[in-house]
VOGU-3710 file (C-alpha; in Angstrom, 3 decimals, decimal comma):
1> mfpvglylla> 109,530/89,127/125,659  107,271/91,850/124,241  109,410/93,456/121,478  108,469/97,079/122,083  111,602/98,270/120,287  110,662/96,374/117,135  107,125/97,754/117,167  108,349/101,296/117,715  110,869/100,906/114,908  108,146/99,641/112,569
11> lvggavisaa> 105,736/102,444/113,507  108,250/105,274/113,265  110,083/103,803/110,283  106,892/103,443/108,269  105,853/107,000/109,114  109,219/108,571/108,298  109,663/106,746/104,988  106,085/107,448/103,904  106,318/111,144/104,789  109,774/111,534/103,235
21> slplwrrwce> 108,743/109,842/99,989  105,476/111,729/99,522  106,956/114,999/98,167  108,918/112,942/95,635  105,846/110,980/94,586  103,823/114,186/94,437  106,234/115,699/91,929  106,236/112,479/89,927  102,427/112,436/89,823  102,357/116,031/88,604
31> hvglvdapgh> 104,931/115,154/85,953  102,973/112,174/84,569  99,536/113,728/85,039  98,362/111,430/87,834  96,225/114,111/89,473  92,615/114,581/90,551  91,275/117,480/88,499  88,450/119,737/89,776  84,985/118,814/88,575  81,546/117,512/89,526
41> rkihdhpvpl> 81,326/116,364/93,170  84,885/117,660/93,773  85,682/119,868/96,747  88,990/121,236/95,409  89,554/123,939/92,794  92,975/122,874/91,495  94,577/119,549/90,437  95,763/117,475/93,424  98,414/114,735/92,992  97,221/111,199/93,700
51> agglavvtgl> 100,446/110,382/95,538  99,095/108,969/98,802  98,938/105,321/97,802  102,468/105,422/96,405  103,788/106,920/99,645  101,931/104,424/101,854  103,201/101,459/99,828  106,734/102,879/99,942  106,510/103,224/103,726  105,322/99,629/103,919
61> aapilaasaw> 107,507/97,937/101,312  110,891/99,588/101,933  111,220/98,399/105,572  109,945/94,901/104,700  112,460/94,510/101,893  115,256/95,970/104,032  114,465/93,660/106,971  114,244/90,635/104,660  117,593/91,467/103,079  119,128/92,059/106,509
71> awlgplpesf> 117,855/88,721/107,799  119,160/86,981/104,667  122,543/88,676/104,292  123,669/89,606/107,751  123,233/88,912/111,456  120,405/90,695/113,235  120,706/92,215/116,703  119,982/89,501/119,250  116,819/91,255/120,458  115,329/91,171/116,949
81> ahvvahglak> 116,822/87,957/115,601  114,300/85,501/117,010  111,241/87,592/116,181  112,212/88,510/112,622  113,943/85,290/111,558  111,241/83,036/113,016  108,459/85,194/111,575  109,948/85,278/108,078  110,518/81,525/108,120  106,939/80,849/109,198
91> rgwqlaailg> 105,072/83,499/107,182  107,561/84,534/104,507  105,418/83,319/101,605  102,321/84,981/103,063  104,266/88,220/103,561  105,299/88,114/99,909  101,641/87,582/98,933  100,564/90,542/101,081  103,165/92,841/99,569  102,454/91,592/96,058
101> galamlalgi> 98,712/92,004/96,606  99,204/95,553/97,886  101,240/96,441/94,792  98,601/94,855/92,557  95,798/96,763/94,297  97,806/99,975/93,941  98,296/99,344/90,227  94,615/98,510/89,745  93,567/101,689/91,531  96,009/103,851/89,564
111> iddqrnlsak> 94,696/102,427/86,283  91,184/103,242/87,482  92,273/106,779/88,407  93,701/107,279/84,931  91,195/105,432/82,753  88,045/105,233/84,886  87,660/101,453/84,651  84,196/99,978/84,441  82,894/98,354/87,614  83,104/94,942/85,922
121> wkftgqmlia> 86,825/95,150/85,224  87,687/96,709/88,563  85,747/94,023/90,444  87,401/91,299/88,358  90,842/92,646/89,220  89,986/92,824/92,918  88,681/89,251/92,893  91,791/87,860/91,186  94,038/89,565/93,748  91,886/88,275/96,618
131> lavatsgirv> 92,033/84,719/95,203  95,817/84,912/94,917  96,114/85,961/98,551  93,749/83,198/99,701  95,868/80,687/97,775  98,918/81,783/99,794  97,246/80,468/102,965  95,768/83,657/104,359  92,172/82,566/104,856  89,164/82,942/107,132
141> tvfvespafs> 87,904/79,732/108,770  85,255/80,872/111,321  85,212/77,380/112,905  84,189/75,727/109,592  86,646/73,095/108,306  85,899/73,437/104,614  88,485/74,696/102,083  85,776/75,841/99,665  83,994/77,778/102,411  87,280/79,277/103,562
151> yavtvlwilt> 88,203/80,468/100,070  84,743/81,917/99,434  84,534/83,784/102,755  88,091/85,103/102,430  87,526/86,479/98,937  84,172/87,962/99,973  85,756/89,567/103,031  88,640/91,118/101,079  86,282/92,454/98,403  83,861/93,854/100,980
161> vtnavnfqdn> 86,441/95,621/103,145  88,440/96,920/100,178  85,362/98,531/98,661  83,969/99,726/102,002  87,215/101,569/102,722  87,427/102,795/99,129  83,990/104,381/99,651  85,417/106,360/102,596  87,773/108,312/100,370  85,209/111,107/100,078
171> mnglcaglgl> 86,613/113,720/102,480  90,110/114,752/103,468  91,554/112,477/106,130  88,638/110,065/106,465  89,958/107,035/104,581  93,511/107,434/105,898  92,258/108,109/109,428  90,139/104,960/109,444  93,137/103,050/108,114  95,318/104,360/110,926
181> iggwffawha> 92,755/103,460/113,610  92,108/100,002/112,177  95,804/99,243/111,796  96,492/100,386/115,366  93,863/98,103/116,893  94,865/95,100/114,786  98,518/95,681/115,730  97,774/95,579/119,451  95,540/92,530/119,155  98,296/90,640/117,350
191> glegqylvas> 100,972/91,865/119,758  99,029/90,852/122,858  98,565/87,370/121,379  102,313/87,041/120,764  102,015/87,208/116,968  105,026/89,440/116,613  105,445/89,469/112,836  101,751/90,250/112,301  101,914/92,994/114,927  105,057/94,441/113,343
201> laflftgava> 103,379/94,461/109,934  100,308/96,182/111,395  102,412/98,804/113,183  104,373/99,357/109,972  101,140/99,879/108,037  99,851/102,223/110,752  103,032/104,255/110,558  102,933/104,412/106,757  99,376/105,789/106,862  100,285/108,186/109,689
211> gflpfnfprs> 103,149/109,556/107,572  100,708/110,428/104,798  97,854/111,796/106,939  99,337/115,301/107,652  99,523/115,845/103,886  95,830/115,012/103,561  94,113/116,498/106,615  92,684/119,033/107,264  93,868/120,534/103,968  95,058/118,261/101,243
221> gaflgdggsh> 98,307/118,515/99,349  97,827/114,964/98,102  95,017/112,432/97,769  95,046/108,677/98,188  93,116/108,223/94,973  91,659/104,841/94,094  95,176/103,422/94,192  95,698/104,458/97,790  92,217/103,660/99,056  92,446/100,200/97,459
231> vvgfllalla> 95,727/99,591/99,285  94,399/100,801/102,652  91,236/98,697/102,356  93,089/95,604/101,140  95,642/95,737/103,951  92,984/96,327/106,597  91,115/93,278/105,292  94,242/91,139/105,656  95,237/92,554/109,046  91,763/91,568/110,235
241> ilpdfysaas> 92,386/87,962/109,128  95,973/87,433/110,279  95,622/87,739/114,098  94,128/84,850/116,071  91,345/86,656/117,883  90,152/83,343/119,351  92,778/81,007/120,764  93,699/79,026/123,875  95,326/82,158/125,265  92,240/84,248/124,458
251> phkwlviapl> 89,257/81,871/124,780  86,520/84,454/124,263  84,648/83,323/121,172  82,917/86,665/120,778  86,298/88,146/119,789  85,915/86,599/116,326  83,662/89,586/115,599  86,446/91,988/116,635  87,298/92,829/112,988  83,652/93,759/112,379
261> lvlavpladl> 83,781/96,142/115,343  87,139/97,675/114,398  85,843/98,259/110,858  82,283/99,109/111,923  82,232/102,619/110,455  83,258/101,767/106,846  81,204/98,565/106,837  78,073/100,280/108,176  78,529/103,111/105,692  78,831/100,589/102,843
271> vsvilircrl> 75,562/98,909/103,831  73,828/102,271/104,257  74,949/103,602/100,881  73,993/100,408/99,043  70,510/100,461/100,596  70,029/104,124/99,699  71,199/103,612/96,115  68,972/100,566/95,687  65,978/102,477/97,045  66,670/105,317/94,614
281> gqavwvgdnn> 67,152/102,926/91,716  70,817/103,878/91,276  73,741/101,589/90,456  75,507/100,676/93,714  78,949/101,376/92,225  78,191/104,940/91,106  79,330/107,548/93,632  77,006/109,996/95,338  76,800/112,241/98,418  74,932/109,866/100,718
291> hfshhlvrtg> 77,808/108,690/102,898  77,813/109,206/106,679  80,300/112,057/106,239  77,974/113,881/103,826  74,975/113,410/106,138  76,953/114,922/109,031  77,952/117,933/106,936  74,326/118,473/105,991  73,483/118,649/109,716  75,764/121,692/109,994
301> ltkpsavlll> 79,178/120,234/110,824  82,232/121,376/108,939  83,975/118,714/106,852  86,942/118,387/109,272  84,530/118,108/112,208  82,510/115,415/110,435  85,683/113,450/109,721  86,922/113,777/113,311  83,561/112,655/114,681  83,557/109,530/112,503
311> lliaaaigav> 87,141/108,758/113,537  86,197/109,168/117,196  83,270/106,782/116,746  85,535/104,251/114,997  88,083/104,470/117,828  85,410/104,092/120,522  83,871/101,020/118,880  87,311/99,508/118,278  88,209/99,956/121,935  85,322/97,644/122,869
321> tflk> 87,300/94,731/121,406  89,716/94,900/124,327  87,005/94,220/126,881  87,259/90,747/128,393
//
């Protein structure tokens, strides 16, 4: 049975908890000085709290911990019992690694927001988190039966997507919007393949991002910051790995490239920016105004229009993955 009620609960629950927690996190960020101050390459003229990542992780973690405690301590409703209990038994350790990795990425990003970490230390932290997740069993195989290959590709994938999405945090709503679209497509792919726990996690993530988005677009009362963009990118990377895009039930081998299509906009932007920076002799990790969003604004679009156009393109390309 397709557990629509569970998916709706995950989607709405993530959104409500994320949105409800954001004002609290915003005040906390202002209190401790975790804010993005105006300056060079900034589009705001007053300090903005970097509360988005904290709200998204709250919207994700609180329901997971509550559901785990409920499954452990008390009986679940019959309609949810099989899905939740079976999923936790099968993927409980991986779920713990995902949640732990998200918290670690959030912490790494917050430290970077506060202390402006060097690229070397930030990359090292990302790689250690990616290795820990791969060790939990969440790995890419791509039809190659080699543990070393699987570990290497998984770590490379997580690092690439995390940084590609992190690069998209350059205009209000863009990073969060891409996270919402990616999470939505990955949720439906997992649900249609009967991977109910993965689909529930993806819907929960989608809801958590959706709860934050109204605070960030079109005007921003809070930013994701590096902490939030690291979390969104990291979770998208994992949600792209967890579903079985190619299986006996879905024997279309071309679907293994579905994650590349769903994440086409941030990945293409990453490649474009790296090529531009290399051509100009700039370090690839130093920010600039050569992202797709900046190019669109220079053509005459307003910033909200540029963001909406990129989100529309991402949604259109993602929809192609449902063609059989």
